[in-house]
Structure formats: C-alpha cells, structure tokens
C-alpha positions, -999 to +999 in steps of 0.1 A: +000+000+000+029+024+008+044+017-026+011+026-043+008+058-022+044+067-032+037+061-069+005+081-066+024+111-052+052+107-077+027+106-106+009+137-094+042+156-089+055+144-123+024+158-141+028+191-122+064+194-133+053+188-169+026+215-166+053+239-153+071+233-185+041+246-204+024+213-213-014+211-211-030+186-210-009+160-194-017+124-185-002+090-178-007+055-193+006+022-183+023-003-206+010-024-224-021-003-225-058-012-227-077-032-253-083+000-273-045+003-279-045-032-293-073-021-317-053+010-327-023-012-334-044-035-356-058-004-374-023+008-381-014-026-396-044-025-419-035+011-429+000-001-438-012-031-457-033-010-481-004+013-487-019+045-473+015+055-459+026+063-495+064+068-494+066+072-456+083+039-452+093+047-416+057+043-406+061+005-410+090+003-385+082-027-362+092-008-331+062+015-337+039-013-325+062-025-297+068+002-271+090-022-252+115-020-280+120+017-274+130+014-238+139-018-220+118-023-189+093+005-198+063+006-174+047+039-180+041+067-205+038+103-196+019+120-225+019+158-229+002+183-252+016+216-264-010+241-275+001+258-307-032+276-314-026+314-320-057+336-325-042+357-352-057+365-386-041+355-419-038+384-444-060+381-475-041+370-507-013+353-487-003+317-488-014+292-461+010+274-438-002+246-414-006+262-379+017+238-362+046+253-381+040+290-373+064+291-344+096+273-335+101+236-343+079+218-318+101+187-319+130+207-304+107+226-279+091+194-267+124+175-264+140+203-244+112+206-220+107+169-215+144+166-208+138+188-177+109+165-167+130+133-172+159+148-152+135+156-123+121+121-124+156+106-123+165+128-093+134+116-074+139+079-084+177+073-089+182+044-114+150+052-132+155+051-170+135+073-194+132+081-231+117+111-249+095+106-279+080+130-304+063+121-337+097+115-353+101+085-330+085+052-340+058+053-314+020+053-318+019+088-303-018+096-308-029+062-295-008+066-263-020+101-258-056+089-261-047+061-236-033+087-212-065+107-214-053+138-233-080+134-259-095+111-284-085+104-320-110+121-343-122+110-376-095+132-393-070+111-373-059+140-352-061+140-314-089+162-300-092+176-265-126+189-256-112+221-241-084+229-265-095+212-297-069+195-319-044+223-321-017+207-300+016+189-306+022+157-287+052+144-268+058+114-246+082+104-218+086+067-215+099+055-181+106+024-161+086+037-131+052+020-124+032+053-124-005+056-117-025+058-150-052+082-159-085+072-175-083+069-213-103+095-232-138+088-245-145+095-282-169+125-286-171+129-324-205+112-325-221+112-359-202+143-371-185+140-404-176+176-412-139+169-416-146+141-441-169+163-461-145+193-461-114+175-474-109+188-510-092+156-521-113+130-502-082+119-484-103+108-454-116+076-471-136+066-441-138+077-404-103+076-388-086+065-421-065+090-441-050+080-474-017+099-475-016+096-513-045+120-515-035+143-486-024+179-493-002+179-462+016+147-473+023+160-508+034+195-498+058+182-471+068+146-478+064+141-516+099+143-531+089+141-567+097+171-590+060+177-598+028+172-577+000+150-590-027+168-610-054+159-585-033+177-558-025+208-577-061+212-587-071+212-550-041+229-534-058+262-529-033+285-511-016+257-491+022+259-496+031+239-465+007+214-449-030+217-446-054+224-418-088+222-436-100+191-417-091+208-384-105+242-393-139+228-399-140+206-368-167+218-343-144+213-314-120+239-330-149+263-338-155+267-301-138+294-280-104+278-274-073+292-256-048+311-277-013+301-267+009+327-250+039+304-251+068+325-265+082+296-286+048+290-303+043+326-314+043+329-352+070+341-375+050+370-390+066+367-424+049+333-427+015+349-422+023+376-448+039+353-474+029+358-510+035+335-540+060+359-555+080+360-522+079+323-519+092+318-554+120+343-550+134+328-518+170+317-523+183+286-507+203+308-483+172+328-473+153+296-469+179+283-445+179+315-425+141+318-422+132+281-418+163+267-401+146+267-367+112+256-380+094+223-384+091+233-421+128+228-427+117+193-437+105+209-469+136+214-491+139+248-509+131+232-543+100+217-528+090+250-514+092+266-549+074+236-564+045+240-541+043+277-547+043+272-584+013+249-581-008+276-564-030+295-587-027+333-586-064+338-581-077+318-551-112+308-543-116+317-506-115+287-482-124+284-446-097+299-423-106+304-387-076+322-372 
C-alpha cells in the first residue's frame, strides 16, 4: 500500500512538473495499455497493408507497434500536449501554412522541456530510465496520448481535446517507473463527419482513415517528386506547406479555445504575410535562415518553390478560422 501511495504522489508531482514546462493537457498511461490500444495497433497494420502511408516507409517500423523495443523495462508513458493555437488573422491574398509550423520547431521545444521532466524524475527515483519521444520516434503517439486521457482520436486522425480542440503537438516520456495511469479519453465525435466532407481531395476515405496519397499535407511536405500530381495541384488552394482544412472545420475547434501565449509557439510574422511571389523568390540561403529553426525545414527549398508554383494566382476563398 505504501508503494502505491508513493507512486500516486510521484505521478501527481510528475504531471505538475510537466505542466510547469508549459504542457497542457498531461496524462499517464501504463504499458502495455488497454484493449483499445490493441485495436489502434491493428488499425495501423491495416492502414500499412493497403499502402496509405505512401512513401513514408518509416511508418512501418516494427518498433512503432512494440513500445518495449524503445525502452527496455518500460512501465509507464507520460503524455503531454503543447498548445500551438494562436488567435491571429491571416492576411488576404497570402499563402497558407499549417498552424503547427507557425512558431519554433515543436520537436525541439518538446524535447528540451521533457528533458527537464526526465531529469527531475531521475532525481526523485535514482536508477529510473526514461526516453523522450515526439512524432519523429516510431511510437503510436496519438494512441498513447488517447490512452493517457489527453483526448480522443478524431475522424480526421488528429487528437482532439474537448477544451483545446486539436491544435496541439504531442510528446511522450517513456519511463521504467510504475506510475498511476489516468483514465483513457472517450471519443466524442458522435455522428459528425464535417472533416470528411471538407477534405478537398477526399483523403479521409472513411472515419479515422487518411490516405496519404490523397492528402495535401503529405504532398506539400513529404512528396519528393519534382511535380505534384494533378489531383493535388487542382485542390491545393493556397496551401504551400501542410493543410489544416479538416481541423479548421471541426466543431471542437470552432468553439472558443485558448490562444497560446507560449513565446516559442508565437508565429513568424513573415509566414503569415507570405505571397506567391515572395515564396518563389526565396533563395536557398534565405530559406535556411528563415526556416532553419522551424518544423518546415523538412520541406527542401526546391519543394517550397514547387509547391508555390502549383498555387494559382487567383484563389477561391477557403475556410480559415484564425
């Protein structure tokens, strides 16, 4: 009983330390997880079998489905959310950039902050081992965040929190301590299919299933071909990097949700004022200077110009809730 009480106190303090690092929501899951996690794993396997990962071969890494392969002796997962929603308007006639990339590279931000949390845990429990994971690590990040109670996976495949919507980056701290788990989140999408109807390329083939081969975000960020497919260029609208359409239409994001005051999430204003002419005129050196500390550095300079070239000069207005 004393051990349980100690683990309960440690779990509460650990979540408080994570909150002090700017994370909200935060939650804990225990390995191997509930039956729902097994269902998510099976769904991932079906998604891979039909080839919906396109050229993202790393999605098939076996370790993604075996958390124990990432950290020997792992017992618990601390899941954290980092709100990147900024209530700031986009200027008319400018290009669109996925909201997660407005500020600093969230991978670096989450890793730096979770390192503080991990060090704190190690001080409290000497000998404890831990590992930081963001979405570049082969971990079922959304499934574990759902398991830890941060939110539920919506029909657009993004994690939704009923108070903050889906505008949050996710991070995890795997550890060997037997922490006290939180209650997994309950899905609250109901019969809503607004995200499915809004996708201009019908990339959401059925609830919870996104075909990357049709997704604007995939093609503007991951597609390494010199030219984009015709069905993508005809639907690209003003999106030069990523796409937020399925999130912008989500009723949970149309509510009044908190705008982040986190200094590292604040937008690079030039991104919100970017025009097609400016994007096409960016040299490789200017690109490196402007995007070197951004999650958008994954998009190579030639891809940036390729995407901009595909955007028509006259845009049909699309939904943008900023």
